[in-house]
VMD Tcl script that draws the C-alpha trace (Angstrom):
set ca {
  {-18.55 5.39 47.31}
  {-20.21 2.05 47.24}
  {-18.46 -1.15 46.50}
  {-20.41 -1.84 43.21}
  {-19.43 1.50 42.05}
  {-15.73 0.82 42.50}
  {-16.06 -2.62 40.83}
  {-17.91 -0.99 37.90}
  {-15.09 1.71 37.53}
  {-12.34 -1.12 37.76}
  {-14.26 -3.02 35.06}
  {-14.52 0.03 32.85}
  {-10.77 0.77 33.57}
  {-9.84 -2.65 32.54}
  {-11.88 -2.39 29.19}
  {-10.55 0.94 28.42}
  {-6.99 -0.29 28.84}
  {-7.60 -3.32 26.66}
  {-8.98 -0.93 23.98}
  {-6.11 1.53 24.29}
  {-3.45 -1.53 24.04}
  {-5.12 -2.95 20.88}
  {-5.64 0.57 19.42}
  {-1.79 1.26 20.00}
  {-0.81 -2.14 18.68}
  {-3.00 -1.55 15.55}
  {-1.26 1.93 15.06}
  {2.08 0.51 15.54}
  {1.68 -2.37 13.14}
  {-0.28 -0.47 10.50}
  {1.95 0.04 7.49}
  {4.62 -2.14 8.75}
  {4.18 -4.97 6.39}
  {7.31 -5.68 4.78}
  {7.97 -4.19 1.34}
  {8.04 -7.90 -0.15}
  {4.24 -8.01 0.56}
  {3.00 -4.61 -0.32}
  {0.31 -4.45 -3.09}
  {-0.45 -0.82 -4.14}
  {-2.82 -1.49 -6.89}
  {-0.60 0.56 -9.47}
  {2.17 -1.21 -10.87}
  {4.95 -0.01 -13.22}
  {5.86 -2.07 -16.28}
  {9.47 -2.05 -17.94}
  {10.70 -4.05 -20.94}
  {13.91 -5.84 -19.79}
  {14.11 -8.06 -23.10}
  {12.43 -7.71 -26.38}
  {14.76 -9.29 -28.84}
  {12.03 -11.73 -29.61}
  {8.98 -9.45 -29.83}
  {6.72 -12.57 -29.45}
  {8.19 -13.31 -26.12}
  {9.21 -10.10 -24.52}
  {10.45 -9.92 -21.01}
  {9.27 -7.26 -18.40}
  {9.74 -6.51 -14.68}
  {6.93 -5.00 -12.68}
  {7.34 -3.26 -9.60}
  {5.96 -0.32 -7.59}
  {8.47 2.20 -8.89}
  {9.48 2.91 -12.51}
  {12.43 1.13 -14.07}
  {12.17 -1.73 -11.99}
  {12.61 -0.13 -8.69}
  {10.58 -0.49 -5.36}
  {8.86 -3.64 -4.32}
  {8.32 -6.83 -6.50}
  {4.70 -8.00 -7.95}
  {2.95 -9.69 -5.08}
  {-0.64 -10.37 -6.31}
  {-1.87 -13.75 -6.94}
  {-2.86 -13.36 -10.63}
  {-1.42 -11.58 -13.66}
  {-3.63 -10.90 -16.76}
  {-2.62 -9.63 -20.14}
  {-5.15 -8.17 -22.37}
  {-5.37 -7.58 -26.19}
  {-6.92 -3.86 -26.41}
  {-7.90 -2.00 -29.59}
  {-10.81 -0.63 -31.63}
  {-11.51 -3.91 -33.70}
  {-13.42 -6.72 -32.54}
  {-11.77 -10.00 -31.63}
  {-12.89 -13.10 -29.84}
  {-10.30 -13.23 -27.15}
  {-9.44 -10.14 -25.16}
  {-7.58 -12.05 -22.43}
  {-4.60 -13.49 -24.03}
  {-2.55 -14.80 -21.08}
  {-3.39 -15.42 -17.41}
  {-0.90 -16.68 -14.69}
  {-1.57 -17.32 -11.14}
  {0.58 -18.21 -8.14}
  {0.69 -21.53 -6.74}
  {3.41 -21.40 -4.61}
  {6.73 -19.24 -3.58}
  {6.82 -15.54 -3.49}
  {6.53 -12.34 -5.48}
  {7.89 -12.01 -9.21}
  {9.93 -9.12 -10.41}
  {10.66 -10.31 -14.12}
  {8.88 -12.49 -16.39}
  {8.58 -13.46 -20.10}
  {5.49 -13.27 -21.96}
  {4.09 -16.85 -22.20}
  {6.31 -18.43 -19.68}
  {4.81 -18.97 -16.09}
  {7.57 -17.86 -13.52}
  {8.41 -20.53 -11.21}
  {5.94 -20.89 -8.48}
  {3.11 -19.65 -10.98}
  {1.16 -21.64 -13.47}
  {-0.62 -20.77 -16.60}
  {-4.30 -20.68 -16.55}
  {-5.28 -19.28 -19.85}
  {-3.25 -19.03 -23.20}
  {-0.81 -17.68 -24.07}
  {-2.23 -16.45 -27.43}
  {0.56 -15.28 -29.77}
  {1.30 -11.50 -29.65}
  {0.49 -9.73 -32.68}
  {3.15 -7.38 -34.11}
  {2.01 -3.63 -33.55}
  {-0.98 -4.53 -31.54}
  {-1.71 -3.07 -28.15}
  {-1.79 -5.21 -24.86}
  {-2.67 -4.22 -21.38}
  {-1.12 -5.70 -18.15}
  {-2.56 -3.88 -14.86}
  {-2.54 -0.24 -15.45}
  {-0.07 0.00 -18.22}
  {0.08 -0.97 -21.95}
  {2.71 -2.23 -24.35}
  {3.00 -2.85 -28.06}
  {5.90 -4.91 -29.68}
  {7.30 -5.02 -33.31}
  {10.20 -6.73 -35.09}
  {11.56 -10.01 -35.22}
  {14.36 -11.64 -33.23}
  {17.28 -10.59 -32.87}
  {15.97 -6.92 -33.58}
  {12.68 -6.93 -31.89}
  {11.36 -4.09 -29.57}
  {8.68 -3.39 -27.27}
  {7.47 -0.08 -25.92}
  {5.42 0.52 -22.55}
  {2.88 3.19 -22.42}
  {0.95 4.73 -19.67}
  {-2.81 4.97 -19.92}
  {-2.50 8.62 -21.11}
  {0.17 7.80 -23.79}
  {-1.77 4.63 -24.93}
  {-4.87 7.03 -25.60}
  {-2.91 9.66 -27.44}
  {-1.12 6.82 -29.70}
  {-4.28 4.89 -30.23}
  {-6.23 8.25 -31.36}
  {-3.33 9.04 -33.82}
  {-3.62 5.36 -35.24}
  {-7.40 6.01 -35.70}
  {-7.04 9.19 -37.72}
}
mol new
graphics top color blue
foreach p $ca { graphics top sphere $p radius 0.5 }
foreach p [lrange $ca 0 end-1] q [lrange $ca 1 end] { graphics top cylinder $p $q radius 0.2 }
display resetview
């Protein structure tokens, strides 16, 4: 075996070892992001306070009923949804400016480390609103207000019932 063949083999071997090391490192670290920073794209919304239906409080997390990871995306938008036309669909937007994830928030009040970039427009009693992949509707006045959260399927069913 010539000396050039040995040096080519050694070079190939070194590169192969580097590739294996990098691949191993990627496999070890993949999915090891702390839960705090997990962003699944699907969030669960729950009402945690609705005595004042114009300013309900919610929690948002990866699991139903406020379980799992906290909301760690950089923007949160609330949309008015329904069949009739209206000038503004986006009624409130907040964005993160510092700090970490949020778990609970009150409509119209930017949590610490977040700032309002749009709105808030007043919530209308009995109207539907969308936050990420879930919907909510509030009614009543303080101290007897209430809000209900709907999945997309529940929203469609409820919305169809209202139209007939």
